[in-house]
N, C-alpha and C positions, 0 to 999 in steps of 0.2 A: 504493499500499500504506500502510495506515495503523498508528499505534502498537498498535490492537487484535491485528494479526496478531502481534505480539511477546509472549512470554509474561512475564506480570509478574515483577518481582522481588520476592524475598521483603522484608517490611517489618520485620525483625527489628531491634529497637532495640539499641544498645550500651548495657548498663546504667551504665557508666561516664561515659559522654557529658555533658558540661557544658552548662548552658543559658545561653547568653551573650545578654542582650539589651540591653546599655549602648548609650546614645546616642553614635554616632559622632562628633558634633559638640560635643557639650556640653563637653568640655574644653578646646576651642580657640575658644570663641565669644570676642568682642571684649569683651563685657560682663563676662565672668568676668576676663580680663585686667584690665580698669580697674578693677574693684572691688580686686583683690588688690593693686595698686599703690597706689591712694587708702588702702586700710587701712594700707599700709607707711608712706606718707607721714604720715599721723595719728600713727603711733607715734613718728615722728622727731620731730613737731611737738611733742609730749607730752612730750619729752625723752630720746626715744630717739637711737642713735647713727646715723653715714652707714652703717655696716655693715648696719644693720637693712633700708634701704632696698635696698642691693645684695644683701641674702639675698632680699628680695621678688622682685627683677628675676630672681634665679637659679630661685626658685620657680616663676615664671611660665615662664620657659625650659623648665624642666624638665616643666611641664604641656604646654606646646606639643609638646614633644619627644615626650612620652607619646601625645597626640593623634595626632601623624603617625606613630606606631609602630602605633597601632591600626588607622590605614587600612591600612598594609602588611600585617598579619596579618589584615585581612578581605578584602582582595584574595587574601592566600595561602589564606584558609578558603573562598572563593568557587571558586576553581581545584581545590581538592583534593575539595570536594564534586562538583565536575563529573567529575572522572576517577573518584571512587567510583562515581558513577553510571554512568559509561562501562563500566568493567570489571565493575561488578554485571549489568550487561544482556548482557555479553559471557560470563560465566559462566552466567548463566541460559538462555542460548541457545547454548551451547556446541556440542550436536551439529549445529545447523544451520550453525555456523562451522566444523565440523570440526575441535574442539579437544577432545582426549582424551589420557589418559596423561600424559607431562613437559609437552606444550604446555599442557595444562589447568591442570596444577600450577603451571606457570610463572605463568599468567594469574591464580590465585588468590593466590599470593604478591605479585604487584603490586597486586592490589585491597587487599591486608591492609596492604601499605607505604602505599598512598594513604590509608586510613584512619586509621593511625597519624600521617601528616602533618596530615591534617585535625584531629585530637585536639590535636596540637601547636598548631596556628594557633589555634583556640578557646581552648584554656587559655591562651594569652597575650594574650587580648582580642579576637582576631578575630570577627567576625561575617559570616557568608556575605552577599552582597548579594541573593541568591535561591537558592533550592533547586529550580528548574525550569529545565531545559536543552534546548537542541536540538543535533542534529548535522547536519553537511553534507549527508549523504545520509539523514537521517531515519531511519525505520524499517528500512529496507533495510540499514543498518549493521549490524545484527544478524541479517542472514539470508543476506548473501553474504560469504564469508570476504575476499575482494579488498577490498570496501568497508570491512571491518572493519579489515584491516591498514593500507591507506590512511589511515583516520581516525586509528588508534594511531600512525602515523608522525609525522601532522601535529600531533598532540595533544602528544607527547612533544618534538617539535623546538620547538614552542612554549614549553613548559614549561622546556626548558633555556635559550631564549634570554631567559625571564622570570627564571629565577633567576640568570642571569649580570648581569642589570641590577640584581636585589635585592644582589647582593654590592657592586657599584660603589656602589649609593645608600648601603648600610650603611656603607661604608669612608668616603665623604663626609660621612656624618651622625656619624662619630666612635663607631661601634658595631661594634668589632673582632670581638667572640663572634658578634654576629647574621649579620656576613659569613660567618664560618667555616660558621655553621650552614647558611647560604645554600648554601655549598660543599659540605657533607654531604649537603643535598637534592639537588643538581646531579648530584652523584655518582651518587646512586641513579636519579635519573630519566634519565640517559645510559645506565644499565644496562637501563631498560625499553625505551629506543629500540631497543638493540642485540637485545633479546629478539625484538622485532617483525620485526627483519631476517632474524633466524634462522628465523623462522615464515614468512617472505616467501622464503626460500632465497636471499636477497640474497648477492653476490659482491662484496666481503669483507663478512663479518657486521659488522665495525666497521671504517667508512670514514672517521671525523672524527680529523684530528690536532690540531684546534682547534675549540672549539664556536663557532658564528657569534655576533658580538656583534649582535642582531639589534634591540634597543631602545636607546633612551638612558636611560631610567627604568623601574622597576618600575610606577609610577604609570600607563604607558601600556599596561600589560597587558589591562585591561577592553576598551578599544578595538580592541586586536589581536586577542584571542579572540571579541570580537562580530563583528569582520569577516570572520572565518572560519567564522561561521555556526554558534557554539555557545552564544549567549545571545539567542536568538531563538525562545522557544518558543512553538508555534501549533498549533492543531488537527492531528492526526496527525504533529506533531514534538514531542511535549511528554513529556520525561522526568524524573520526579521523582527527588530524592537521598533516600535510605534508609541510614542509618547501618548498618554490617555490623560482624559479630563480629571480633575481632582474634585469635581463637584460631586460630593456625597456628602450631604449634612451629617449623618449619622457617625462620621470620625472626627472625633475631636483632639485636643493636645496635637496641633498641627507643626509646632515648632519645639526644637529641643530646649 
């Protein structure tokens, strides 16, 4: 079965979505750092103080930290684009998946939350590495309820593990507020996992006392996601990301 068997998702563009096209590597290049240090050294030789050179070192460190954070937000943006794509296709094919009423409403709410998360990532400098994704079961993911829910559980477990690594990394980088925001995101994604277990009629619905620490670093996320079949689009298994409207009054706390 190919993707042609799945109904196309609406390509409605979110008007407020920012266009982020910055180069991921520019601010962290070696030549950039050397140039800043040389300029600072010239200031000192011309009669500046030792503090000027220390300030230059601090500026370079800040630039490097900013580049690292951009890498983190870009990984986050890629993941959120993936899950907007996933839940968009679920909504578009809700009849085939047997989703209606409260079940469909819950999936629509999750879709909006993922779009809000994507908006947060790109607003903070993230750029998705790709806007085309694959799924472990291809087009059948959106034709068979069992495969959809199996994929949903896998994706949310990967997301929760990724965000736990984000929190650890941000704490190590001296970014307490970003670590806290990672917790805010993880709290919501954990709820998404439970929604899937409810749809599965799993017993009990909530079965984690502690979230598994699956990754040592958030930077391992792309490899982990690819290894599970989400980042290898090809003919018959190529799903494009399209932003969706966040006009859904039931979703609250829209900013961290």
